[in-house]
VOGU-3710 file (C-alpha; in Angstrom, 3 decimals, decimal comma):
1> xxxxxxxxxx> -12,461/-56,498/-11,374  -12,030/-56,568/-15,158  -8,678/-55,854/-16,799  -10,135/-52,749/-18,443  -11,290/-51,396/-15,093  -7,917/-52,167/-13,507  -6,209/-50,232/-16,293  -8,636/-47,347/-15,860  -7,947/-47,136/-12,123  -4,211/-47,380/-12,831
11> xxxxxxxxxx> -4,282/-44,464/-15,267  -6,415/-42,380/-12,882  -3,849/-42,977/-10,143  -1,043/-42,040/-12,511  -2,837/-38,805/-13,377  -3,341/-37,977/-9,702  0,304/-38,685/-8,944  1,404/-36,496/-11,843  -0,497/-33,658/-10,227  0,999/-34,046/-6,763
21> xxxxxxxxxx> 4,477/-35,387/-7,606  6,070/-31,913/-7,599  4,814/-31,378/-4,043  5,760/-34,894/-2,879  9,198/-34,657/-4,428  9,765/-31,215/-2,977  8,722/-32,292/0,506  10,786/-35,487/0,381  14,006/-33,721/-0,561  15,419/-30,252/-0,905
31> xxxxxxxxxx> 13,671/-29,122/-4,065  10,767/-26,714/-4,514  7,574/-27,024/-6,533  9,462/-25,868/-9,639  12,088/-28,581/-9,270  14,790/-26,164/-8,109  17,223/-27,061/-5,350  16,569/-25,159/-2,144  19,387/-22,989/-0,742  21,942/-24,994/1,246
41> xxxxxxxxxx> 20,922/-23,309/4,496  17,167/-23,794/3,936  14,769/-25,943/5,941  13,040/-28,831/4,138  10,279/-27,839/1,742  7,575/-29,064/4,112  8,658/-26,292/6,489  8,733/-23,521/3,867  5,605/-21,825/5,226  5,240/-18,096/5,845
51> xxxxxxxxxx> 2,564/-17,149/8,403  1,181/-13,730/9,305  -1,511/-12,245/11,543  -4,351/-10,545/9,651  -6,528/-7,764/11,048  -9,839/-9,303/12,169  -11,336/-5,850/12,803  -10,945/-4,988/9,123  -10,983/-8,364/7,352  -11,475/-6,797/3,915
61> xxxxxxxxxx> -13,663/-7,790/1,005  -11,304/-8,570/-1,871  -7,952/-10,105/-2,746  -7,294/-7,626/-5,539  -6,355/-3,938/-5,593  -8,278/-3,770/-8,882  -11,502/-4,238/-6,887  -10,577/-2,121/-3,863  -7,389/-0,646/-2,450  -8,781/0,063/0,990
71> xxxxxxxxxx> -10,691/-3,200/1,506  -8,027/-5,717/0,583  -7,813/-8,948/2,541  -4,569/-10,027/4,153  -2,410/-11,755/1,540  -3,823/-9,832/-1,406  -2,229/-9,076/-4,767  -0,199/-12,271/-4,967  -2,234/-13,650/-7,872  -0,720/-11,701/-10,731
81> xxxxxxxxxx> 2,126/-9,375/-11,606  1,798/-5,654/-12,266  3,434/-4,363/-15,421  6,289/-2,819/-13,446  7,806/-3,203/-9,969  10,600/-1,624/-7,940  13,995/-2,971/-7,007  15,715/-2,646/-3,631  16,663/0,945/-4,438  13,208/2,105/-5,572
91> xxxxxxxxxx> 14,203/1,936/-9,238  11,472/0,957/-11,683  12,139/-2,455/-13,256  10,133/-4,895/-15,420  7,321/-6,895/-13,876  4,887/-8,549/-16,251  6,099/-6,138/-18,953  9,574/-6,811/-20,283  9,938/-3,335/-21,789  8,116/-0,076/-22,492
101> xxxxxxxxxx> 8,691/3,158/-24,359  6,956/6,517/-24,859  5,930/8,035/-28,170  7,794/11,096/-29,459  5,072/13,433/-28,233  5,105/11,817/-24,774  1,379/11,044/-24,884  1,407/7,299/-25,548  3,307/4,622/-23,662  3,611/1,140/-25,169
111> xxxxxxxxxx> 4,176/-1,843/-22,861  5,312/-5,234/-24,090  4,369/-8,270/-21,978  6,875/-11,038/-21,478  5,682/-13,976/-23,592  4,756/-17,270/-22,005  2,916/-15,997/-18,913  -0,096/-18,114/-18,002  -3,030/-18,340/-15,629  -3,260/-21,344/-13,312
121> xxxxxxxxxx> -6,106/-22,750/-15,438  -3,639/-23,050/-18,334  -4,887/-20,100/-20,381  -2,430/-17,388/-21,467  -2,107/-14,115/-19,607  -2,741/-11,393/-22,197  -2,939/-7,644/-22,565  -6,724/-8,031/-22,650  -6,684/-9,090/-18,974  -4,992/-5,790/-18,085
131> xxxxxxxxxx> -7,362/-3,838/-20,332  -10,417/-5,405/-18,668  -8,987/-4,646/-15,227  -8,466/-0,945/-15,907  -11,874/-0,638/-17,520  -13,341/-2,217/-14,391  -11,670/0,434/-12,209  -12,865/3,276/-14,434  -16,475/2,079/-14,522  -18,546/4,260/-12,149
141> xxxxxxxxxx> -20,864/1,297/-11,549  -18,049/-0,303/-9,541  -17,491/2,737/-7,273  -13,746/2,143/-7,234  -12,079/3,729/-4,216  -8,850/4,819/-5,917  -10,112/6,491/-9,082  -8,258/9,705/-8,268  -4,942/8,012/-9,146  -5,433/8,612/-12,890
151> xxxxxxxxxx> -7,728/11,646/-12,781  -6,387/14,002/-15,435  -3,662/11,486/-16,319  -5,019/8,627/-18,467  -6,995/10,020/-21,404  -10,774/9,897/-20,841  -10,308/8,445/-17,369  -12,033/11,332/-15,585  -14,803/11,327/-18,172  -15,393/7,592/-17,746
161> xxxxxxxxxx> -15,457/7,865/-13,959  -18,011/10,658/-14,288  -20,143/8,491/-16,570  -19,678/10,821/-19,543  -18,032/8,192/-21,761  -18,005/4,373/-21,522  -14,995/2,707/-19,843  -14,039/1,263/-23,243  -12,918/4,754/-24,256  -10,236/5,248/-21,603
171> xxxxxxxxxx> -6,690/5,533/-22,897  -5,696/2,034/-21,805  -6,001/-0,432/-24,657  -4,766/-3,872/-25,647  -3,288/-3,742/-29,150  -2,665/-7,493/-29,327  -2,106/-10,305/-26,830  1,243/-8,945/-25,656  0,995/-5,193/-26,270  -0,690/-2,467/-24,216
181> xxxxxxxxxx> -0,943/1,207/-25,142  -1,594/3,793/-22,437  -2,486/7,262/-23,703  -2,355/10,249/-21,375  -4,352/13,458/-21,533  -1,075/15,408/-21,371  2,568/14,371/-21,292  3,096/12,645/-17,931  6,675/11,425/-17,401  5,953/9,248/-14,329
191> xxxxxxxxxx> 3,153/7,307/-16,074  4,987/3,922/-15,879  5,406/4,393/-12,108  1,634/4,640/-11,660  1,193/1,126/-13,050  3,040/-0,559/-10,215  0,665/-2,103/-7,670  -2,169/-3,238/-9,952  -1,923/-6,934/-10,808  -4,660/-7,878/-13,281
201> xxxxxxxxxx> -7,884/-9,771/-12,870  -8,511/-12,507/-15,413  -10,904/-11,166/-18,050  -12,660/-14,517/-18,529  -13,180/-15,124/-14,797  -14,327/-11,545/-14,261  -16,945/-11,909/-16,987  -18,058/-15,359/-15,841  -18,097/-14,938/-12,072  -17,720/-11,244/-11,257
211> xxxxxxxxxx> -14,933/-9,577/-9,237  -15,276/-11,944/-6,270  -14,029/-14,971/-8,201  -10,757/-14,813/-6,269  -12,541/-15,463/-2,966  -13,693/-18,952/-3,919  -11,074/-21,690/-4,376  -13,395/-23,261/-6,948  -13,160/-20,235/-9,239  -9,877/-18,620/-8,144
221> xxxxxxxxxx> -7,195/-18,418/-10,822  -3,752/-16,879/-10,589  -1,031/-15,667/-12,919  1,097/-14,729/-9,915  3,391/-16,554/-7,528  0,644/-17,959/-5,288  -2,760/-19,597/-5,669  -5,479/-19,266/-3,014  -6,704/-22,679/-1,883  -8,537/-22,074/1,410
231> xxxxxxxxxx> -10,355/-19,057/2,805  -12,709/-18,671/5,754  -13,784/-15,045/6,154  -12,392/-13,557/9,342  -10,642/-16,787/10,328  -7,869/-17,959/8,034  -6,486/-17,935/4,515  -4,045/-20,225/2,706  -2,091/-19,742/-0,502  0,218/-22,303/-2,086
241> xxxxxxxxxx> 3,051/-21,719/-4,521  1,506/-21,551/-7,979  3,090/-24,441/-9,933  2,161/-22,874/-13,298  3,763/-19,502/-12,542  6,351/-18,389/-15,098  7,043/-14,880/-13,801  10,004/-13,090/-12,272  9,418/-14,103/-8,621  8,928/-17,851/-8,380
251> xxxxxxxxxx> 8,622/-18,467/-4,635  10,918/-20,726/-2,684  8,168/-20,773/-0,067  5,588/-23,550/-0,300  2,753/-21,720/1,459  1,563/-18,327/2,624  -0,723/-18,621/5,657  -2,774/-16,019/7,474  -4,946/-16,155/10,563  -7,187/-13,312/11,679
261> xxxxxxxxxx> -6,789/-11,663/15,056  -6,146/-8,400/16,854  -3,071/-6,559/15,502  -2,322/-5,550/19,099  -1,480/-9,218/19,665  1,091/-9,307/16,850  4,153/-8,865/19,037  3,009/-11,575/21,456  2,282/-13,906/18,525  5,723/-13,145/17,127
271> xxxxxxxxxx> 7,408/-13,890/20,446  5,529/-17,192/20,540  6,765/-17,997/17,011  3,226/-18,070/15,631  4,075/-15,557/12,888  7,192/-14,659/10,911  7,140/-10,871/11,059  5,659/-7,936/12,931  5,536/-4,473/11,379  6,355/-1,182/13,051
281> xxxxxxxxxx> 2,665/-0,167/13,074  1,974/-2,885/15,656  4,878/-1,959/17,946  4,751/0,558/20,756  7,607/2,835/21,772  8,180/0,509/24,749  8,334/-2,520/22,439  10,940/-0,782/20,305  13,110/-0,060/23,343  13,047/-3,748/24,264
291> xxxxxxxxxx> 13,884/-4,721/20,690  16,788/-2,288/20,397  18,285/-3,487/23,674  18,035/-7,201/22,900  20,949/-8,519/20,779  18,891/-11,148/18,945  15,830/-8,976/18,352  17,870/-5,931/17,318  19,782/-8,028/14,778  16,465/-8,942/13,192
301> xxxxxxxxxx> 14,882/-5,486/13,310  15,260/-4,265/9,731  14,420/-0,552/9,296  13,572/0,784/5,853  12,405/4,080/4,318  9,075/2,349/3,782  6,581/4,265/1,684  7,478/7,715/3,080  4,243/7,716/5,078  2,952/10,849/6,791
311> xxxxxxxxxx> 0,254/11,043/9,480  -1,891/14,150/9,232  -5,174/15,819/10,167  -7,627/16,899/7,471  -10,611/19,239/7,147  -13,737/19,975/5,178  -12,527/23,409/4,095  -15,705/24,193/2,176  -17,821/24,701/5,302  -17,458/26,462/8,675
321> xxxxxxxxxx> -15,439/26,529/10,790  -12,599/25,217/8,608  -13,382/27,360/5,568  -11,347/30,017/7,428  -7,589/29,628/6,879  -6,905/31,364/10,202  -8,818/28,649/12,035  -6,903/25,925/10,187  -3,565/27,585/10,894  -4,487/28,086/14,550
331> xxxxxxxxxx> -5,167/24,361/14,829  -1,901/23,547/13,051  0,175/25,723/15,373  -1,532/24,220/18,412  -0,077/20,755/17,757  3,028/19,949/19,807  4,615/17,551/17,323  7,942/17,239/19,119  6,250/16,282/22,359  3,982/13,790/20,628
341> xxxxxxxxxx> 6,858/12,108/18,785  9,070/12,000/21,865  6,500/10,940/24,449  3,733/9,147/22,544  4,987/7,672/19,268  8,674/7,195/19,953  11,542/8,887/18,148  12,762/5,554/16,771  9,722/5,205/14,538  8,697/8,787/13,721
351> xxxxxxxxxx> 9,912/12,309/12,983  7,910/15,514/13,591  6,281/16,648/10,330  5,902/20,236/9,177  5,060/19,443/5,548  3,562/16,544/3,642  6,588/15,149/1,774  8,803/13,122/4,090  12,589/13,696/4,180  14,269/11,917/1,291
361> xxxxxxxxxx> 11,214/11,970/-0,947  11,760/13,838/-4,246  11,112/17,606/-3,835  10,825/17,330/-0,038  11,789/20,268/2,160  15,295/19,165/3,104  16,291/22,690/4,176  13,532/23,074/6,781  12,165/26,146/5,004  8,563/25,188/5,836
371> xxxxxxxxxx> 9,065/24,295/9,493  7,978/27,581/11,063  4,681/27,839/9,154  2,854/25,114/11,068  5,393/24,846/13,902  4,058/24,634/17,453  3,360/28,074/18,900  0,407/28,086/21,272  0,335/31,861/21,749  0,301/32,478/17,999
381> xxxxxxxxxx> -2,410/29,815/17,645  -4,593/31,573/20,246  -4,132/34,902/18,477  -5,161/33,403/15,128  -8,287/31,845/16,606  -9,181/35,176/18,223  -8,754/36,925/14,848  -11,157/34,379/13,395  -13,762/35,419/15,974  -13,237/32,837/18,709
391> xxxxxxxxxx> -11,189/34,456/21,524  -10,023/31,805/23,972  -12,215/29,333/22,079  -15,419/31,160/22,963  -18,269/30,207/20,650  -16,235/27,598/18,787  -18,349/24,520/17,986  -17,605/21,187/19,618  -15,751/18,895/17,223  -15,188/15,200/16,684
401> xxxxxxxxxx> -11,878/14,041/15,255  -12,742/11,016/13,118  -10,181/8,215/12,816  -9,931/5,365/10,292  -10,170/2,344/12,595  -6,675/2,923/13,953  -4,990/0,259/16,062  -3,495/0,613/19,503  -0,068/1,592/18,178  -1,310/4,464/15,944
411> xxxxxxxxxx> -4,441/5,835/17,630  -2,601/7,448/20,590  -0,760/9,899/18,311  -4,054/11,284/17,022  -5,536/11,333/20,519  -2,513/13,357/21,587  -2,887/15,764/18,659  -6,536/16,385/19,568  -5,587/16,895/23,213  -2,835/19,339/22,254
421> xxxxxxxxxx> -5,223/21,453/20,155  -7,957/21,322/22,776  -5,621/22,312/25,595  -4,033/25,185/23,709  -7,148/26,696/22,126  -9,742/25,804/24,766  -11,945/24,011/22,239  -13,846/20,782/22,792  -12,618/17,855/20,688  -13,741/14,261/21,100
431> xxxxxxxxxx> -12,215/11,357/19,152  -14,215/8,710/17,287  -12,434/5,672/15,842  -14,736/4,830/12,920  -15,140/1,565/11,050  -12,675/1,535/8,160  -15,088/1,346/5,228  -17,416/3,992/6,696  -14,508/6,359/7,192  -13,292/5,978/3,613
441> xxxxxxxxxx> -16,812/6,351/2,265  -17,242/9,594/4,172  -13,839/10,890/3,107  -14,435/10,232/-0,581  -18,039/11,422/-0,716  -18,686/14,733/-2,446  -19,549/16,716/-0,473  -17,496/14,954/2,157  -19,147/13,912/5,397  -15,884/14,220/7,344
451> xxxxxxxxxx> -15,639/17,654/8,930  -12,419/16,905/10,800  -10,394/13,738/10,479  -7,001/12,084/10,739  -5,331/9,613/8,420  -1,981/8,563/6,991  -0,748/8,328/3,431  2,308/6,771/1,818  3,449/6,784/-1,763  2,064/4,680/-4,557
461> xxxxxxxxxx> 5,013/5,640/-6,717  8,213/7,586/-6,130  7,310/10,943/-7,648  5,833/14,170/-6,230  2,993/13,842/-8,743  1,706/10,987/-6,579  1,905/12,511/-3,111  0,930/16,053/-4,065  -1,682/14,728/-6,480  -3,607/13,670/-3,389
471> xxxxxxxxxx> -4,311/17,360/-2,714  -5,366/18,638/-6,135  -9,046/19,427/-6,556  -9,645/16,019/-8,161  -7,879/14,250/-5,280  -9,364/12,789/-2,133  -9,520/15,891/0,071  -12,070/18,698/0,345  -9,532/21,455/-0,122  -9,152/23,617/-3,202
481> xxxxxxxxxx> -6,406/26,033/-4,121  -6,293/27,035/-7,773  -2,649/28,117/-7,638  -1,657/24,772/-6,111  -3,574/22,919/-8,841  -1,897/24,957/-11,564  1,614/24,343/-10,207  1,110/20,595/-9,836  -0,494/20,316/-13,268  2,409/22,181/-14,881
491> xxxxxxxxxx> 5,019/20,122/-13,043  3,305/16,842/-13,890  3,552/17,508/-17,636  7,067/18,991/-17,644  9,610/16,941/-19,568  13,395/17,376/-19,627  13,870/19,992/-16,884  14,152/18,178/-13,559  15,276/21,284/-11,670  12,302/23,329/-12,839
501> xxxxxxxxxx> 9,910/20,450/-12,177  11,228/20,055/-8,624  10,926/23,784/-7,980  7,286/23,794/-9,105  6,484/20,994/-6,682  8,285/22,830/-3,885  6,208/25,931/-4,579  3,055/23,810/-4,535  3,897/22,200/-1,212  4,529/25,615/0,352
511> xxxxxxxxxx> 1,013/26,637/-0,674  -0,372/23,410/0,792  1,356/24,118/4,109  0,527/27,844/4,231  -3,105/27,386/3,245  -3,274/24,436/5,671  -4,841/21,848/3,423  -3,893/19,520/6,288  -2,043/19,525/9,597  1,093/17,430/9,190
521> xxxxxxxxxx> 1,868/15,507/12,353  4,654/12,980/11,836  6,669/11,133/9,208  6,873/7,445/9,997  10,161/5,557/10,152  9,313/2,105/8,854  10,751/-1,224/9,839  9,888/-4,858/10,436  10,956/-7,402/12,994  11,675/-10,818/11,466
531> xxxxxxxxxx> 12,261/-14,210/12,962  15,947/-15,232/12,832  15,056/-18,041/10,423  13,569/-15,787/7,740  16,454/-15,688/5,277  17,188/-14,702/1,707  16,697/-11,458/-0,172  15,506/-9,380/2,787  18,949/-9,833/4,354  20,678/-8,273/1,352
541> xxxxxxxxxx> 21,765/-4,629/1,594  20,449/-1,974/-0,752  22,356/1,053/-2,052  21,908/2,809/1,293  23,352/-0,146/3,161  19,951/-1,140/4,554  18,564/-4,675/4,678  14,853/-5,417/4,863  11,840/-5,607/2,614  12,208/-2,354/0,696
551> xxxxxxxxxx> 8,857/-0,905/-0,361  7,794/-1,975/-3,852  10,308/-4,796/-4,153  7,763/-7,545/-4,683  10,503/-9,706/-6,178  11,193/-10,604/-2,537  8,422/-13,185/-2,765  10,834/-15,112/-4,957  13,827/-14,582/-2,686  12,834/-15,277/0,917
561> xxxxxxxxxx> 12,853/-18,693/2,546  12,817/-20,485/5,885  16,285/-21,298/7,149  17,386/-24,625/8,562  17,894/-22,843/11,901  14,097/-22,937/12,331  14,772/-26,343/13,908  16,285/-24,487/16,893  12,902/-22,954/17,753  9,519/-24,185/18,896
571> xxxxx> 7,239/-22,876/16,136  3,704/-23,543/14,899  5,197/-25,850/12,259  5,919/-28,629/14,749  3,297/-28,073/17,452
//
């Protein structure tokens, strides 16, 4: 071999080593991919893997909430940072934006990106990436499934979604590489809160490859803490720590791993140390009793307020039989919530619901003033149905309660609600657990194709404008009450009078409950069961004295790690 060729091979090897040295160094000692020392009680870097079970029944179609909220694949939204995030106490803090401020008239918010953020291909992250992402969501050609979030909020958003103006005219614009201006149709104090959750797509990759560029390791780029390197649809997914990441949550973890299976198997997989965590949605009441009575498991069960999620039943109120408020109220009063929570769901993970806003959420009914409106009263329910022309259920059409591909831990509560209504009112109700995408398509269609359904919803940001905004006429439900719309619209734009704003939302929720926009079944009590060797930020207490992964605190991806005590267990890492 010639000297020139030897030198060429030598330099190629040097280049290859330069690429992998951070990983080799990190795995050979106690440093991570960024050259930082691991915590003293951490396992070696080669064991810093975080594995979860993904839902094979609903594998999803995208890794970005910009493309779809309801069809996200397990391990999504780790490839960029939203402008803002939440801390352990649900306070809004900087994400990709280091600061922001409103204009004097409250109509324009200016966000300033932290300088020096980059994509994994070496190109800078800029305001134009965020601009392109929001224009993508507002483009009716993309049939985005969460357009209602900014209906009537971002200027020209509703018009763009309706195809009346091009997406380039929405009030979300890049002023320069590091500055974004968001203009609202009216003053909207919680505007910054609405921008949590949406990490950007890369403008260049979107234009070159379309929105699915994240699904192919050959085209995937990331400005977030992880980079997708392997993906087999419905089988497995692998992310590695993004070595070019400069953001606020550099991971200690080396890898995020997911395998697809049945969520009903989550607890068994957890007990076999195949996964690191199992959420409350996959645990039965019996599972929770075992966990609470086991000293090791109970010490690693970390309850949180979660996203203040409520399970509820919904109607097409524009057509018979649910265009009659008496019918809707009869159904609501025929639901034995206390019995369902106690005997079906489990009182450790749910509370009976009589309104939409869960206890502790801003403007929620903490006094119980709304409880009696939809409270269980079978005799009153029968009387209401008789007044509507269906005495003892006579002549009432057979119904199907449609579910959104609910798992074994959630479906029984809706089965029980249907059974309670059927038993009390002598009406025929079957239950159909639909495929996820078909359910959402039917729910969002106008006119809706869901006559009677059940679903859950949790906050996207900590403000009544979010939760109650779901029920305005531009929201996702086929229910219209002009007085409700007017109250929410007024409250949304009110600046400087928190007491008045709260009162307006309380009035609006009373209308929602009285007019029975939905039947409110239960408020979930969230929590997650972690392996004893999952350490770091999730073990820290928040202002309420609670540990756990508090909703919205995505900084946790930079604060959790695998403890050295993992060596005491037989896990997938060493099998």
